[in-house]
N, C-alpha and C positions, 0 to 999 in steps of 0.2 A: 271560883278561880278559873283562869283561862287554861284550857287543855291544849288548844292549837289555834293558830291564826294563819289563814291562807289568803294572801293578797290576790286580787283579780288581775288578769293579764294587762289591763290598761292602768293598773295601780291606783284606781279611784276608790275601790271598796276593799274591805277586808272581811272575809268570812271567819267568824270566831266561834269556836266550840267552847262553851262554858259549862262547868259542873255546878249545878244548883240543887241543893237539897237531895243529893243522891241521883239526880237525873242529868242528862246531857241536853243542852239547848243550843240552838244555832242562832247567832245574832250577826247582823251586818253593820259594819262600821264604815261611815262615809268620811274619807279624808277631807273632802271639800267642805262638808257641813260640820265636821268634828262632832258627830253624834252617832250613837248606835241604836238600831231598831231590832226588835225581835222578829225573826224570820219564820215564825209559826211552826217550828220543829222543836219538840221537846219530848224526849223518849227516855225510858228506863233501859239503858244500854251500857255495855262494858266498853264500847268504842263507837265513834262516829267519825268516819273518814270523808273528807269533802274534796270535790273537784269542781273547777269552773269550766264553763264553755269557753271556747277560744275567743269569742267576741265580748266576753265579760257580762253577758246579759242573763245567763242561766247558771244554776247551781245544782249539783247532785250530791247527796250525802248518803253513805252506806252505813247502816246501823247494825251492830251485832247486839240484838235485843234479847229480851228475856227468853222467848221460846222460838224465835225465828230471826231471819235476816231480811231487812227491808231496805229499799231505796226510797229516799224522800227527794222528789224532784221539784225544783222551782224553775219553771220554764222562762219566767221573766221576773227579774229581781225588782223591777219598778212596781209591779203588782204581785207581791209574793204569795200567790196561791200555791199550795203544796199538793202534789200528787204522790201518794204512798203506794209503792209496789212491793209485793213480797218476792224475794229472790230465792229464798230457801226456807223450808220448814224446820231447819235446824240452825243453830247458832254458828255463823261463820264470819270471820273478820275480813270482809272484802275490802279491797282498795279500788275506788271507782276512777274512771277516766271518761272524758266526754270528747270523742273525736270531732275534729273540725267539720262543721257543716252537716252533721248527722244528728238524727233523733234517737239513735241507739247508743248504748254505753258499753264500755269495756270494764270488766271486773277482773282483778287479779286475786285469786283465792289463796288461802293459807297453804294449800297443797302445791302452789306454784303454777297452777293452770291459769290461762288467760281466756276469759269467756266473753262472748258478744251477747249482750242482753237486749231483747226486743221488748220495749215497754207496751206495745200494742198487743202482742201475742203472749206476753209474760213468759217468753221462752229464752233459754240461754243455750248458746252453741259454743262448744270448746274450740278455740282456734289455735291455741298453743298449749302444749302439755309438757311432760317431763323430758321429752326428746324433741329437739327442733332440728329438722333437716339432718337427722342422723347424729346430732350432738347431744349427749346427756346435758340437760339444762337445770341450773339451780339459780336461786336468787334473781329470778326474772324481774326486770323493771321496765315500765312503759313510759315513754316520753309524755310531757304534758299535753301535746296535741294528739297523742295516741296514734302517731304514724310510724313510730320506731319502737323496737324493744331491744333490750340488751340482756345478756345472760352470761353466767359463769359456767364453764364446763371443765371437768377434771379428767385428765388422761395421764396415765403413768404417774399418779400422785402429784401432778402439776396443774395449776390453774391456767385457763385460757379464757379471754374475753371475746365475745362476739356481739355484733349488732345485726338486727334483723328488720327488714322493711315489711311492715304489715300490709303494704300495698302491692309490692312486687313479689313478696314471699321469697326473697333472696337473703342469704346470710353471708356475712363477711367477718373475718377476724378483725378485732379492734386493735389489739396490740400483739406484738410477738411474745412468745413465752419468755419468762424471765429466768435467766440461768442462775441467778443468785438464790441459793437455797433458803435464805432467811425470808424471802418473799413468797415462797411456795405455800400454797394452801391458805393464803391470807389476802386474796384479792378483794377489794371493796370498791364500789363505784356508785355514782348517781348519774342519771340523765338530767342535765340542766336545761335543755332546750328541745323542743319538738322538731326543730329544723336543723339540718346539717348539710354542709357542702360535702358531697360524697359521690358515690358511684351511680346513684339512681336519679 
């Protein structure tokens, strides 16, 4: 059965996570050729979260596996050789992102931290935590190109949305606080694009 399907930015390929005999497997479906090929990633994991590179040539999959958390990196989908990197010795459901033009990855942890992971040194650096520029942060989301983050912050029992530039490290309010009581404590959002016409 299909667990998830993530189209590439150029819309030519779809990365599909399939559940097969109790394991999760990564397949690539070509829209042009109308066929799917195995991407050499098959793991015993409770989750496998996938992100594309901005140029659609690479894939990174973060697996919450039996005894650890790992990244499975395909640097070039045309020759799908897989590099497996351990990100944690404990099980964590990371959400990966591949910043444009970089060889490092961003990981969003279940604790709402945003980490920058260096695959050469196998080191992770926390770049965003539960407080962002003085604002308590919850439900942090990262844009597909990993150049923006958005988060919800609560003050006086009211939700406020902010967006944050990962390049300039500046934060701005996304929307004004809602005065209607029925919308308080119920803010939900998604970042649909990594690019924004804005202040930076």
